[in-house]
Phi, psi and omega in degrees: 000173170310147184294153186297324181299311185295324176292331177280337173289321179296321176305311187289329187282318181294320184290323176299321178286326175309314189294330177273332194239359180068029184055044174279191187301327177301313176302314180293318177298320179301310178302319182291327179299327175285329181265075181280159184296323179301325177293319180298321179286331194304135182192134180272111187290154182222146176055202186243003187228128180239120174255127165259142182220133168232150182203163175050045179297325185047047165062024177274104185271333188255157179294152188207168164264141176215104189285126170287168189284153171256357171224114180219083193275131168265148175235165183060223175308325186289342189302129176064018176243153177305133017261012187276050171233146181227152166051241186296325177288325179299311179301316182296322181292315184267359179057063182247136184279140177303141178074359176278172179295323171301325181293313183291323175292324196247350176223174189260349184297140175054034192296317185294322185284317181289328175298324174286342171276316192257345176080190178291161178233171180081204188098114187288342171292330179280323181290330170302317177301310176302314187289322182295322184295322183292318181297314182296323182291312193259336187098139176311320192289352188246353193243128179241119178253129187230137177250125187272013176090183200046055186253317185272007180228143179130004175220167181298311184300318174300317177300317189281335181260000182063035175095354187285339171305309179289324177293330175299311187297306181297329171294312181295333174289000194047053179291138179279313179203160175211175173228183192219165169204279181298337171312327183287343183280354164289356186090139182302326186293315184296317182288321171301317177309308178293310186301331181261005172241345181289153182286347176257161182275139174251107187246140181207088185292340190256017177249131178230144167295131188289335182279312188252352178062036175263150179297139177273323176241166177298139182280330181204164176216142185257128177251138173257106188220135176063022184081003185232161173270124178251115180265121175253117189250136183258145183220106180277163181305120188297335186251032181298321178294352183250311186287339184227166192287118177302327187296345181281340185210060194290342179263014184240140172250139182252230182104168173289313178055055182310310186291327178293320176295319180290332173293317177302323187283316178298320181292327179296317182297326182296332183274002178098008179296120183270338182230133176237128183234130166268117177265095194256153167229042176286329193106143193298320186284329175291321180295317180299324179287323184293319185294339178278349187243333185259119181266138168103010170272125180278318183220133169255105172266094191280157186200186175083321183265009168067023184278119173263119178223129179286008178216156178287144179247119185264130165234099186067237180266006186251136170251140176251139181238128184247118192249016177063219189201172166061028183069013178289337185220160164227126177266141175239126170233122174260142195236125176254148181230147174214138176055033173080024178204166187287137176243344177195152176219134181235132198241141169209131171266104184282120178271129189268069182280117194295326187278344176269349186240133177287125179295141180286129183300315181294311184290318170312316188287326183284328180288325179294320178299314183285338179265352187304322183292339186254342199299318180304318181286319181300330183274355183296134177270124179269322180190192174228159178244135168268357186237155175287120169256115180226161176212097172186131184136171185285342177229185189316128160266169182287339168291324176294324178292325177292320178292320175301310176314302183300317173298321183294321182277314188280342173253014181042062188243160174265332179220145177237146181238130183230134178296156184277051175286150179254355186267152181119139184288179183247140175252138170272154175307130176102344181286148173291137170267102178268169170303326173288320177297319173297314189281332176302342178261347188227353186292106178208170185273353170228075185267002191298134178269104185273167171223120181209184178250134180232147171277161174303327179290325177296313180299320177296322185289328174298312178298317176297323178289318184293319184297319174294330176298328179270317190254009174302138182287342176268118189296336185286350171261003186263151174259349173083012175270200180234172180294140174309130182286137184237139172245138178076007187210137176247164177193165179248149184226127172248099190291344182273346184274167187278174178313136172087349183237006182277333186259131177209172165067034179299127187227133170278120192290316186298316178269345186071013179265154178296150176284123189278122180299326184272349180275147177268130175242148173288118188238132170249140179199174179210175192060042175286140177278359181280130181292143173085013176298134188255145177144167184286158176292147187301331182296323181289321178300313181287319178303313175308316186295309179304315173300321174290328177278331186060320173230131183257134176228117181245121178280150178305133182273118186240024181270359175245114180259120194249141180218160166093358178275000000 
């Protein structure tokens, strides 16, 4: 990141101006003057090899706000360890000054005020500027650009083009290799079509054909960069067939396949690889456990759980890198080798502050081109928000609450269930709720909003099942998502208890009565993994609700009581 001295200078300048101007345009301009592109790029190079990593872009081509979580609970060995630290604890661990650009980029504290100071982040034309600058500094033959997946899904244009807009952009960026997760919800045929024609490698050592147990995609690729051989092993989300609809890729099996990873490492070493990288979409805790069990991995570029960390996490001889999401960061690793193996690694998490980085003209033109057919619709204002609307954390965010509120009213339901997704931008109080903002939080290939009946016992069972998926003490049994978001119902959760006994105190909020295990309740929800789910797409449900309200105001959700953390 930018040096600590520079960040503290920026903080002091912004704070002084903020006192006089209420964090208005002058304060923002002053902060951005301190956050120069040259500062973001400044790096003391090492060795002959540079690896750049981006991940979990979720098809976000434009600058945006994205608030990091205020709740990120770790269980078992992960409790109280990075990345399961937020706000003050996170700042203390990584020595980040409150109110600094680092604090804004990496935590949720004072988000609205700091957003007015530091502006938006991301934008793929800015990412392209950073990538091209590093290549110009080091030379193309020394730089490897890797993408951790969840790239082709998450926007209206990516949905309409079946991911082609993102494939075009990542190709233009000269990506070397990627892995997948949400990509698979485009369907097996479409993913294979792209993987076989794209100029980058699509890797996945852990995906097998169900009938013959043969690899569906190449497990690894060896690159010659900086005079050394770099083996990149691909790892797709192991639980894709559970987290997403199996019927979209019925002939594929996933899984961690730890022994196969070890085999890939050993074979790569035997072929002369001096650097072995796992390009992973496992999620951080899974990768941390894996690093303790698979020998010979130099680097794990982790993804899926959207963790952004300004420091390397070491497990034995392996370093783990968390590069965040939504285009907010680009990770840079410079690597020195000696006697055919890694001797040193130097790391920087480069923040993509949109106002501080000049957009790359070629990438800006391409982005404009791929968005052009949808630009007018995306810009349409549906309503406005008086509240901070965000979606990130183990439990309901306010954008999730808005979606639940829409389902309760538009589908005439007593209880609403919304999936614990982490993708979608943040809106500040006073922002327009555009069609783009709605679809950034809902654009997916199985969006139907169902309406049916469930008993109280079934509702508890759903919560218990999801809670075990998140808070199981063994990372290999975790799916890496967040708790299902609930509208119209409250509950208590003890994350330290075992499966089946974490959830209690289910309450129907409108009546104030306990949820009756035997009674049937009208429930609305979306993103069902069941084929043939009926109902309007969730984006239409939300659009109708926002248009009717005109101005949205969401109170903080206190209906979930958490203990055992």
